[in-house]
N, C-alpha and C positions, 0 to 999 in steps of 0.2 A: 136390228137397233132394240128392241126391247129385249132380248138377251145380254145386250152390251151395257145397258144401263146396270141391268140387276147384278151382272158379273162387277161395275164398279160399285153398286153399293152395299155389296157385300165385301167388298175391299173395304171402303170406308170405314163399317160397321166393324171390321177385322182389324183395321190401323187402332182403332179410339179402345176397343176393347182391351188390345194388348198392352197400349199405354195404360189402362186404367189397371190391370194386373200389374204393371211394374208398380207405379204408384203406391199400390193396396202394400207390396212386397214390398220395397225398398223407399219407404218416405221420405221427401226430402224433408232434412230439419236443421237446420242453420245452429243451431246449439250444439246439437252434437258433434258439428263438425268443427266447429271451435274447441271443443273438449277434446278431440282426437287429435287438434295440432297439437294442444297444451301436454300431451300427455305422450308424446316425442322425444325422445333425451337428445336433447337440444344444450349447444354451453351452456345455455342460462343456468341452467341447473348446477352445475360446475363452478360459474364464475361469481353467482348471486348465492344462493344457498350453502356455498364451499365457508364461505367467509360471515355467516348469519350467527349472530351472536359475538362476534370479536370487533371491539372496540377499539379503534386507531387513536382517536383522540387523546388521551392521555400520553400514549409514546411521544404524539407529534409534539405536545404540548412542550413534552418533557426535555425533548430533545432540542428541539426546531432555537430556542435561544443561547443554545452552548456550540451552534453549529455556526464558524465564523468565514466569512468572505475575504480570501488572503489576495491582497493584488501585490505586484511584483513590477521594478522597475531594473533591465540590465543594460548597461552600457555597450553597445557594439561600435568595435572599431573598424573603420572603411577598409577596404582595400587598397593595400598603396599603391599609388598610381604616381608616378616621377613627372608627370606633366602638369598635375594639380598646382602643385606650388607654383610652376613657371608661367600658367597660367593664371595664373590670382583665386583658383577655386578652393572653398573651403571644405578641410578636410574631417572638420570637426565629429565626436564620437555621436552616432543615431543612441537615441534613446527608445528601447522594447518594452513595451507593457503585459504584463501577461495577469492572471488571474487563476483560482483554484478557489477550493474550501479548505478548514480545518476543523479540528474535535478539540471544544478545553475541555483537558482531561482533570483537571486541579482544579480547584477555586481560586487560588494565587497565580492563575494566570498561564501553567502549562500548557502549551497546544499541540496536537500532534497534527501532521500532513504530511503528502509524499513528497518527497524527495523532487521529482520531477517538478513539482509545483515551483520550487524556488529555486533549484539549480543555477548556477551563477546569475543569482538576483545582486544588484547592488544594493538596493533597497526593500525592504517589505513592510506593507502595511496592514494592519487587518482590520474588518469592521466588525462590530456586531449588530445584532437583529435590534436592537433597539438604537440602531443610527450612529453611535458612538464609535470613534477610532483612535485607533492606537500604532504606533510604530513597534515591530516589534523586534526583536534579538534572534539569532539563531543560537540553539542549545549546541545542537549538533546535528548528522548525519548519517544513515547508512544506508548505503549504496545495492548492497546484500537483499535488503525486504524494501527498498525504493521509503523508506521513511525518515521524515526529518521532525524534526523538535523546534519551536519557539515557544517564548515567554514575552509576556508582556505584561507591563505593572500597572494596575488599577489599586487604589485605592478604596474600595469596594470588594468585598468578596463577590467573584462571578459564578455565574452558572455553569455547570459542567455535566455530564452523560458518566455514570458507572461503570466500568468493565462488565461483562458479562461476560460468560463461560462457553466460548465456540466450539470447542468439545461435545460441547450438550445439545448443538445446534443439529436439529435433524433435517433431512432433504423434504419436501413438501412444506416447512415451517412457514408462515408469514412474517415477512418484515419489512422496514421503511427505511428507503434512499431517502438523506437529508443533505441539501445541498445547494451552488449557488450555478446552476447548468447555462451557460450563454450570459452571465452575470445576469440572471435572475435571482435575486437572493431569496433566501429562508424559502426555498422547493422541497417539497416532501412527495415521493412516490412511493406506490404498495409494490409488493409481488412476493413471491416466493422462493427459496431455496430450492435451486434446480438442479445441483451438484457441490459437491466436495472436495477438496485434495485436488484441482484442477492446476495443472503446471501446464503453462501457454506458451512458452520461452520468450517472456517478455524481457526479463533482467538477463544483461550481457555477461557473458562470465570475463572476468579481468584479473586474473591470479597476479599479476604485476603489481597493482593498485590493491591486492587484499579484498576482493569483491569474489565470492563465490557464491552466487545466486539461490535464495529458499524462494520458492514457487510453491505455495500449497492454497489457494484461492479457494474463497466460496464464491461457487456461482450463484445467479440471481437475475433473474425475469423483473426485476424494479428498473424501470426509466433512469439509466443515467446515459448523461453527455457532457460534452467537455466543459468543464468548470466543476464538474461534478467531485472530481481528482482532488482526494484529502477528505471527502465528508464521511459522514457517520452512517454505517448499516444498521441499523435497530432494531430489535423484535420486538416484538409488542409489550411487552413490558419497560422500553425505551432502556434498556443496557445495550452499550454497546459489544456487538459482536464480530464488526472487520469496517476496516477503513475503504473505501470506494476509489479504484485503484483505476482498471482498465476495461473497455468496453471493446467485444468482438464485431468489427464493422466493417462493410466494404466501401463506407459511403463517408467516415468519421464522425455519423451519429450513431444513435441507439438502433440498434438492430434485434434485439430482445435478447442480447448476452453481456451482462457485467459480471464482474471479476472483485472481490475486494479480500483486505489483507484477515487473516482473522485475527479476533482480539488477544489472543495466548501468545501472539507474534508481536503485536503491536505493544502490549502492557510489559513484556521483556525488554523491548527494546526501547520504549519513552524511560523503564527506570533505570538503564544502562545508562543511558541520555545522560538523566539527570545525575545520577553519580559520580560515573567517570569519565563522562564526554564523548565517549566511543563504548562498542558495542562490545561485549566479553561475549564470546561465542563458545559456547563446547561442541569437540566432533568424539563423536563414538569410535572411529579409525577401522573404517571398515570398505571393501569392495564390495558392491552390490549388484542385483539383478531383482525383479520380481519373478514370481512363483506364477508360471503359467500352467495348463495342465501338463503339457510334454513335460515339464520339467519335473511337477509333481509326482509322474509316473516310474519319472527316470531314478528320483532319490527313495521311492517308497512313499510317496506321503498319500494318502484316503484323500485329500482334497487342496485343490490348489488355494493355498494363502501364505501369507505371510512373503519376507524379504529374503530371498537367498545369497548368504554370505558367499561369496566366489572367492574373495581375497582378505588378507588384513595388513592394516601398516603395521610395520617392526617399532616393537614397544608400544602402540596404541593402546589408549582406554580398552576395545575389547577382548584384545590379546592380553594382556594384564589381568582380568578376568575371566580369563577362563573361556572365552567365544575360540568355537573351530570353523576352520573353512569346511564349509560344507553344512552349518547349521542354518538354518530357517528362523530369524527375526519374527516374533509373531505379536507381540507389543510391547511399548512400551510405560514405565510408568502407572499401569494397567489399561491403556488405549491401545487399542487394536491397531497394527499399519500391517496394510495390503498393498499398499504403491510407495513409491521413491518420495514423492512428495507429502505422503503422509508420514513415513518416518523423518523425514527433515523437519518437519512441522513439528512435533514432538521435541526432538532434539533441540532446534534451533533456542525451544523457551528455558534452557537451561544454561551455566555457566561454566567454566573449567574448577573442576574441584567438586562439583555435585555429584550427589551418587543417584543415580536413577538405576528402578530394577527392571530388566528387562528377561521377559520369556522365551526363551526359544526352543526350537525341535531339533531334536538329536537323534537321528534312525528310528526312530518311532516311541520316542520317548521326550516328555516337555520340563523343561528345566527350568528354574530362577537363578538368574546371575544378576548380582550387584555391579553395575560398571560405574568408574570416578571416573567422569569425563576429561579431556584434556582440550586445551589449543592446537591449533594448528602448528606450534611450534612444540608438542607433546609437553606441556607443562601443564601439572594440575592445580595451579593458584593462579587468582586473577591477577593481572599483568597491574601491579599498584603503580608501577611508575608510569604510567598513564594516564591516572585518575585527574578525575578533571581541577582538583585545585592541588593538585601536584606536577602534572604535565603542563607545565607553564610555555609562552612561549618562551621567557628566560632562560630554562633549563632545556628546552629540545632546539632551540637554536644560537645558544652559545653569544648568546647579548643582552645586555640591561637597556630599555626602553622606557622614556617618557611621553608625555604627549607633546607635540607642537605648539609651538605657543602662538597667539593669536597674529601677532605681526608676520610670523614667518606661513601660518597658514592665509592671511590675505595677499602677500606676496606672490603667491603660489595660484592663486585662485581655487584653494580647498577649503571644503569644508571642515575638513577632520582629518587627521593622521598622526601617526607614531611616529616619534621620534628616535633614532636608533643612539641611545647613549653614550655606549660600550661595550667593545668586543672581545671577546678571547677565544680561545680554540672550538670552535662549530663551525654548525651550518652555513652562516653566514658569510663568515669568514674565508670557509673555504668557497665559497660562489663569487668572491671577489664585491661584497658588497661593502662600504667603509662609513667609518664613524660620521654622523649627519644625516643618512638617510632619512626621508619622511616615508611611510610608508603610507599610501593610502587608499591600498586594496589588496584582497588578500584572495585569490579565486574569485577574483571580479566582485567580491564582498566589500562593501563600504568599511576601512577601519577610523574608527573616530575617536578611539582612548583604547588604553592598555587592555581594558578587559575584554573590547572586541576583539582583539586581535590574540590574548590567551585563548578566549573561547572556538574560534577557528582552530588554532595551534594545535589545540588539545587533542580537539577532534579531528584531524586530519591523519592519512596513513596515505603510504603510496608516493605521494609529490605534491608541489603546492608553487604556484607563480604567484610572486610579491610585484608588483606597480606601486609606483612611485617619484617621487623626486629627490633630487638633491637641490641644497639652498641655491646655488647659481641657477636652477630653473631646466638644469637637465632631467629630461625623463629617464627612467631606468627602471626593467622588469629582470625578475630573479627566478630562477627554476630549482626548487629545491628539490632533494630526495630527502622525505621521513618514515 
């Protein structure tokens, strides 16, 4: 028993001695533990310190007042039901509302937005950040880029956002998205440019209606949701570098990827719609593919870069300039092009007849070639027959028009309309339209006066649907090819 107690006492002493040695060698220090935690490479360093010294407030203040809330109303005709009238059901058209965003790009009230925001709208209203509201007129649309130009009239100069250089935008650069998601007006979110020249197959190819998609999106991680479409993507200087257009999401809401049309494309499309009512688009006339390492090895390039010319359009711009099959396009107007979207973006900034400098690689040598762009019909001149002021409804449809009288509108229950005054050989006569027909809408857009009709007809291409009434109350529809 005495020996057992001695062994127990020795064990206890040894235990305390061991603990003492551990504490002496490795003292517990709460401060050191915190410092250790702070020294870990946690996310905090990237998200907080990455923005240190950058003030988003001036850019937000400059842009938020120039981004508008676009609200639309569309008339949806119910599906035909032969039993509805028999049982006395009301088959009146239903009104569908929609909303999005827009950006004021000039002090006199021109607003750029997405075509899908206003497509099919019977009426378009615009609300400014100060609460004032305006009725907007559609100047023109471009389905190839999903852009549309609106115009509002204000007695006072309106705030606008200056265009920035989207070519100079760098991946990793801070940007702000300004818009009206979920009808929450004047919302600003921040993120970085995640990638450039993205093609996401958003726009539909429709050659019958002259729709040739141009996709070269700026990808960002700024939060963008339904309602942001048509809003501004601005840099930290408050310059417009893109129009927010789409999100990549399986739920329909923001999931980390948003896409904006570069301002270089936006500015050119807006300028064309102002001047001509449609887009004057230049083409280079090549069949192309991207250069990967396998192709680079095959043709003897040291580094995979540029766009390979696999074929040329007969009598096209590239062929006339001396570009050959097998050449590799390296840059357009000094901007490097290493993907099809990049080439599309650069060429889309120019009109037919514009001369652009193209750098090509040919069998180990680099050459500079001046290419005079052409339209898709092979013409090197701007199509002045479709100018906004000369491509009127009268010249394109073969008829003269006048505003319907107040009595006529009242008897038909219309708010506005344009009456066919006289007919000559042209589209309307060929389609069976008769004198006296009152056009109330074109492609679902309301027609209140001759100016409205001219604006829509001057920018229309491919085809258009006219809806209206004859004085006796008969409703009629006419589809026209333009």
